[in-house]
TORDO-474781 format. One record per residue: x negated, y, z of N, C-alpha, C, CB in turn. Coordinates in steps of 0.02 Angstrom, whole numbers, plus 50000, padded with zeros to 5 digits. Glycine has a CB too. Example, Ala and Ser with C-alpha at 12.3 -4.5 7.8 and 13.67 -1.06 7.14 Angstrom:
2
<<49340,49716,50390>,<49385,49775,50390>,<49340,49835,50390>,<49435,49776,50452>>
<<49358,49888,50354>,<49316,49947,50357>,<49355,50002,50394>,<49296,49970,50286>>
***
This chain:
135
<<46600,55007,57292>,<46543,54965,57300>,<46527,54928,57236>,<46554,54917,57356>>
<<46577,54908,57200>,<46566,54869,57140>,<46530,54912,57086>,<46633,54842,57113>>
<<46547,54976,57082>,<46513,55019,57033>,<46440,55026,57049>,<46547,55088,57030>>
<<46421,55026,57111>,<46351,55031,57129>,<46313,54969,57105>,<46343,55039,57205>>
<<46343,54910,57110>,<46310,54849,57087>,<46302,54850,57010>,<46351,54788,57108>>
<<46353,54874,56975>,<46349,54877,56902>,<46294,54925,56880>,<46416,54897,56871>>
<<46289,54982,56914>,<46238,55031,56896>,<46169,55002,56907>,<46247,55095,56937>>
<<46159,54967,56962>,<46094,54937,56976>,<46079,54881,56926>,<46092,54910,57048>>
<<46130,54844,56906>,<46121,54788,56861>,<46099,54812,56791>,<46187,54748,56856>>
<<46128,54867,56767>,<46112,54891,56700>,<46054,54941,56699>,<46173,54923,56670>>
<<46027,54959,56755>,<45972,55006,56756>,<45909,54974,56726>,<45957,55030,56829>>
<<45868,55016,56694>,<45806,54990,56664>,<45756,54973,56719>,<45775,55042,56614>>
<<45726,54915,56711>,<45677,54894,56761>,<45607,54915,56743>,<45680,54818,56770>>
<<45595,54933,56680>,<45528,54955,56660>,<45533,55022,56623>,<45494,54901,56616>>
<<45481,55061,56623>,<45483,55126,56590>,<45489,55119,56514>,<45421,55167,56608>>
<<45519,55167,56483>,<45528,55167,56411>,<45462,55183,56377>,<45583,55218,56391>>
<<45446,55147,56322>,<45383,55157,56287>,<45395,55200,56225>,<45351,55090,56268>>
<<45344,55236,56207>,<45347,55278,56148>,<45334,55235,56086>,<45296,55337,56153>>
<<45379,55238,56037>,<45372,55197,55976>,<45312,55217,55935>,<45434,55202,55935>>
<<45290,55279,55938>,<45234,55302,55898>,<45171,55265,55919>,<45224,55378,55905>>
<<45161,55257,55982>,<45102,55223,56007>,<45102,55149,55986>,<45097,55229,56083>>
<<45159,55119,55980>,<45163,55048,55964>,<45151,55036,55889>,<45232,55020,55985>>
<<45165,55084,55846>,<45157,55073,55774>,<45089,55094,55749>,<45211,55110,55737>>
<<45048,55128,55789>,<44985,55154,55764>,<44927,55104,55769>,<44967,55216,55801>>
<<44936,55048,55801>,<44881,55001,55808>,<44893,54941,55763>,<44874,54979,55880>>
<<44838,54907,55744>,<44843,54848,55703>,<44863,54789,55747>,<44775,54834,55666>>
<<44916,54755,55728>,<44940,54699,55768>,<44908,54634,55746>,<45016,54694,55762>>
<<44902,54623,55680>,<44874,54562,55655>,<44833,54577,55593>,<44928,54510,55641>>
<<44775,54548,55589>,<44733,54557,55530>,<44696,54493,55516>,<44684,54617,55539>>
<<44692,54472,55452>,<44657,54411,55435>,<44582,54421,55431>,<44683,54383,55370>>
<<44560,54481,55423>,<44489,54494,55420>,<44475,54568,55428>,<44459,54469,55354>>
<<44422,54584,55462>,<44406,54653,55476>,<44385,54690,55412>,<44352,54659,55528>>
<<44352,54656,55366>,<44328,54688,55305>,<44382,54703,55254>,<44277,54646,55274>>
<<44442,54678,55262>,<44495,54688,55213>,<44536,54751,55225>,<44540,54629,55212>>
<<44526,54785,55280>,<44563,54846,55297>,<44519,54906,55285>,<44588,54844,55371>>
<<44545,54957,55252>,<44507,55019,55239>,<44498,55056,55306>,<44544,55064,55187>>
<<44436,55073,55324>,<44426,55108,55388>,<44452,55179,55388>,<44353,55108,55404>>
<<44460,55209,55329>,<44483,55278,55324>,<44557,55286,55337>,<44466,55306,55258>>
<<44598,55242,55304>,<44670,55251,55308>,<44706,55195,55345>,<44699,55258,55239>>
<<44673,55137,55354>,<44704,55081,55389>,<44746,55036,55344>,<44747,55107,55443>>
<<44750,55051,55280>,<44786,55010,55232>,<44739,54955,55206>,<44814,55053,55172>>
<<44766,54902,55176>,<44722,54852,55145>,<44681,54884,55090>,<44764,54793,55116>>
<<44619,54858,55080>,<44575,54888,55030>,<44603,54886,54960>,<44507,54854,55032>>
<<44644,54836,54944>,<44673,54832,54877>,<44727,54885,54867>,<44703,54763,54866>>
<<44755,54913,54921>,<44807,54964,54916>,<44787,55025,54957>,<44875,54936,54941>>
<<44723,55044,54952>,<44696,55100,54991>,<44732,55166,54974>,<44621,55107,54979>>
<<44749,55205,55024>,<44785,55268,55015>,<44741,55329,55024>,<44843,55271,55063>>
<<44676,55319,55031>,<44630,55375,55040>,<44626,55417,54977>,<44560,55350,55059>>
<<44618,55482,54985>,<44615,55526,54926>,<44551,55514,54886>,<44618,55600,54949>>
<<44498,55489,54918>,<44436,55478,54882>,<44440,55418,54835>,<44379,55469,54931>>
<<44486,55372,54846>,<44491,55312,54805>,<44545,55316,54753>,<44504,55252,54849>>
<<44582,55370,54749>,<44635,55375,54699>,<44605,55376,54630>,<44678,55438,54711>>
<<44634,55335,54586>,<44608,55329,54519>,<44622,55393,54479>,<44638,55269,54484>>
<<44573,55413,54440>,<44584,55469,54396>,<44549,55452,54331>,<44559,55537,54428>>
<<44584,55417,54288>,<44558,55396,54224>,<44549,55457,54178>,<44604,55345,54191>>
<<44503,55449,54131>,<44496,55499,54080>,<44556,55493,54032>,<44428,55491,54041>>
<<44575,55548,54002>,<44633,55547,53957>,<44609,55525,53888>,<44667,55618,53954>>
<<44635,55468,53863>,<44613,55444,53798>,<44641,55487,53741>,<44634,55371,53788>>
<<44611,55480,53682>,<44633,55520,53625>,<44700,55495,53599>,<44581,55519,53569>>
<<44713,55430,53604>,<44777,55401,53581>,<44815,55373,53641>,<44766,55346,53526>>
<<44870,55404,53658>,<44910,55383,53716>,<44972,55347,53691>,<44928,55444,53761>>
<<44984,55287,53717>,<45043,55248,53700>,<45089,55248,53761>,<45025,55174,53678>>
<<45145,55283,53756>,<45194,55287,53810>,<45250,55238,53798>,<45222,55359,53817>>
<<45270,55203,53851>,<45324,55154,53845>,<45385,55181,53883>,<45303,55085,53873>>
<<45441,55185,53847>,<45503,55211,53877>,<45549,55153,53895>,<45539,55259,53829>>
<<45582,55160,53952>,<45634,55112,53970>,<45684,55146,54016>,<45604,55049,54004>>
<<45743,55116,54021>,<45796,55143,54064>,<45807,55093,54120>,<45862,55156,54023>>
<<45811,55117,54181>,<45824,55074,54239>,<45883,55101,54279>,<45761,55069,54284>>
<<45920,55055,54309>,<45971,55076,54357>,<45976,55027,54415>,<46039,55083,54322>>
<<45932,54979,54416>,<45933,54929,54470>,<45905,54960,54535>,<45892,54866,54449>>
<<45941,54950,54589>,<45918,54974,54654>,<45927,55048,54665>,<45846,54958,54662>>
<<45968,55081,54624>,<45979,55153,54630>,<46052,55170,54637>,<45949,55189,54571>>
<<46091,55123,54658>,<46163,55136,54668>,<46199,55149,54603>,<46172,55194,54714>>
<<46177,55119,54547>,<46210,55129,54483>,<46187,55190,54445>,<46282,55134,54494>>
<<46143,55230,54475>,<46117,55290,54441>,<46064,55269,54390>,<46087,55340,54492>>
<<46063,55303,54333>,<46017,55286,54279>,<45955,55330,54283>,<46052,55294,54210>>
<<45897,55299,54271>,<45833,55334,54272>,<45794,55315,54209>,<45792,55317,54337>>
<<45764,55363,54176>,<45720,55351,54119>,<45649,55346,54145>,<45727,55406,54064>>
<<45615,55291,54130>,<45548,55280,54155>,<45499,55283,54096>,<45542,55211,54191>>
<<45446,55324,54104>,<45393,55329,54054>,<45332,55296,54085>,<45379,55403,54033>>
<<45309,55241,54055>,<45255,55201,54083>,<45199,55195,54033>,<45281,55131,54104>>
<<45143,55167,54054>,<45086,55157,54010>,<45044,55219,53999>,<45110,55132,53944>>
<<45053,55268,54043>,<45015,55330,54038>,<44949,55324,54076>,<45057,55390,54064>>
<<44899,55365,54060>,<44836,55362,54098>,<44848,55381,54171>,<44783,55408,54065>>
<<44811,55348,54215>,<44819,55361,54287>,<44777,55420,54310>,<44800,55298,54328>>
<<44794,55478,54285>,<44761,55540,54303>,<44814,55584,54335>,<44729,55575,54240>>
<<44806,55598,54400>,<44857,55633,54438>,<44875,55702,54410>,<44835,55641,54510>>
<<44825,55740,54391>,<44838,55807,54364>,<44876,55803,54298>,<44772,55846,54355>>
<<44855,55756,54254>,<44888,55747,54190>,<44961,55726,54199>,<44851,55695,54148>>
<<44973,55678,54244>,<45042,55654,54255>,<45086,55708,54284>,<45041,55593,54301>>
<<45059,55746,54331>,<45099,55800,54362>,<45118,55853,54311>,<45060,55831,54421>>
<<45070,55872,54269>,<45083,55923,54218>,<45133,55897,54166>,<45018,55945,54184>>
<<45125,55835,54144>,<45171,55806,54095>,<45241,55799,54123>,<45145,55737,54071>>
<<45246,55779,54187>,<45312,55773,54218>,<45347,55841,54222>,<45305,55743,54289>>
<<45311,55893,54240>,<45340,55960,54243>,<45366,55982,54174>,<45289,56010,54270>>
<<45326,55968,54123>,<45346,55988,54056>,<45407,55950,54032>,<45288,55977,54007>>
<<45409,55884,54046>,<45467,55844,54025>,<45530,55863,54064>,<45452,55770,54036>>
<<45523,55878,54128>,<45581,55899,54168>,<45609,55965,54141>,<45562,55906,54242>>
<<45564,56011,54122>,<45586,56075,54094>,<45619,56065,54027>,<45527,56123,54088>>
<<45590,56022,53985>,<45617,56010,53919>,<45686,55977,53922>,<45570,55966,53879>>
<<45694,55928,53967>,<45756,55890,53971>,<45807,55923,54018>,<45743,55820,53995>>
<<45786,55970,54058>,<45832,56003,54104>,<45858,55958,54159>,<45890,56032,54067>>
<<45813,55918,54187>,<45833,55870,54238>,<45778,55863,54291>,<45848,55801,54207>>
<<45792,55826,54342>,<45743,55814,54395>,<45704,55750,54381>,<45777,55809,54463>>
<<45651,55740,54419>,<45611,55680,54411>,<45552,55681,54457>,<45588,55673,54339>>
<<45509,55629,54451>,<45451,55624,54494>,<45398,55581,54460>,<45471,55594,54562>>
<<45337,55586,54487>,<45281,55544,54465>,<45277,55486,54514>,<45213,55584,54463>>
<<45277,55424,54487>,<45276,55364,54529>,<45227,55313,54500>,<45347,55333,54535>>
<<45176,55295,54537>,<45130,55240,54520>,<45108,55239,54447>,<45162,55175,54537>>
<<45080,55292,54423>,<45055,55293,54355>,<45109,55301,54302>,<45017,55231,54342>>
<<45168,55320,54321>,<45222,55331,54274>,<45264,55390,54295>,<45266,55269,54268>>
<<45313,55406,54254>,<45358,55463,54268>,<45429,55438,54266>,<45347,55522,54218>>
<<45469,55458,54315>,<45541,55442,54317>,<45580,55507,54309>,<45560,55405,54383>>
<<45627,55507,54262>,<45672,55564,54252>,<45743,55542,54263>,<45663,55594,54180>>
<<45782,55584,54296>,<45852,55567,54312>,<45895,55570,54250>,<45879,55615,54366>>
<<45930,55515,54236>,<45976,55512,54179>,<45947,55473,54121>,<45993,55582,54156>>
<<45990,55457,54073>,<45970,55421,54012>,<45947,55473,53961>,<46028,55377,53984>>
<<45882,55487,53960>,<45854,55541,53918>,<45804,55513,53868>,<45822,55594,53961>>
<<45811,55451,53848>,<45761,55420,53805>,<45752,55457,53739>,<45781,55348,53792>>
<<45806,55480,53708>,<45800,55515,53644>,<45763,55581,53651>,<45870,55527,53615>>
<<45780,55620,53701>,<45747,55684,53712>,<45673,55674,53729>,<45782,55724,53769>>
<<45659,55625,53772>,<45590,55613,53793>,<45549,55587,53734>,<45587,55562,53852>>
<<45579,55544,53694>,<45545,55517,53635>,<45524,55575,53588>,<45590,55467,53597>>
<<45570,55621,53576>,<45555,55679,53533>,<45500,55723,53564>,<45618,55719,53521>>
<<45505,55736,53628>,<45457,55780,53661>,<45387,55750,53661>,<45479,55794,53734>>
<<45383,55685,53673>,<45317,55652,53674>,<45288,55646,53603>,<45323,55582,53706>>
<<45331,55636,53554>,<45308,55633,53485>,<45280,55701,53462>,<45366,55610,53438>>
<<45310,55755,53485>,<45284,55822,53468>,<45216,55834,53499>,<45332,55877,53493>>
<<45203,55803,53556>,<45137,55810,53589>,<45085,55764,53558>,<45143,55796,53664>>
<<45106,55720,53512>,<45059,55676,53478>,<45050,55607,53510>,<44993,55709,53474>>
<<45095,55589,53556>,<45092,55524,53588>,<45126,55472,53543>,<45126,55525,53657>>
<<45104,55409,53547>,<45139,55354,53515>,<45190,55328,53565>,<45089,55297,53492>>
<<45253,55324,53545>,<45307,55305,53592>,<45335,55238,53572>,<45362,55359,53593>>
<<45339,55193,53621>,<45370,55127,53611>,<45431,55122,53656>,<45320,55069,53625>>
<<45482,55091,53632>,<45542,55080,53673>,<45598,55127,53660>,<45524,55083,53744>>
***
């Protein structure tokens, strides 16, 4: 008899809800005009493909190199920043640098991250392409 009471006590009293339905709606918003109607993100951080910046590539490109390891479990990453925000240009440059350095990497927010401390190799590769390199 006691097991029957425990089973009834721990049984769910309401049906289980699907988490997907709960995360798809806006819970709080300070203004209706500040949310992008296309993607639901704030207008300042719109994720729509039509709003992605694609700058023209300038004749003189100044690339800034730095090494980071914060927030990566001690792993070192070479970051190339200050590049034009043109998706096709960044993707092509990242592929070329990854091939040249023999390592992995990705395009992130207008910059390129390469796995490892490759500042010397990247500096040489960018200088051959005619970029001005700082750092």
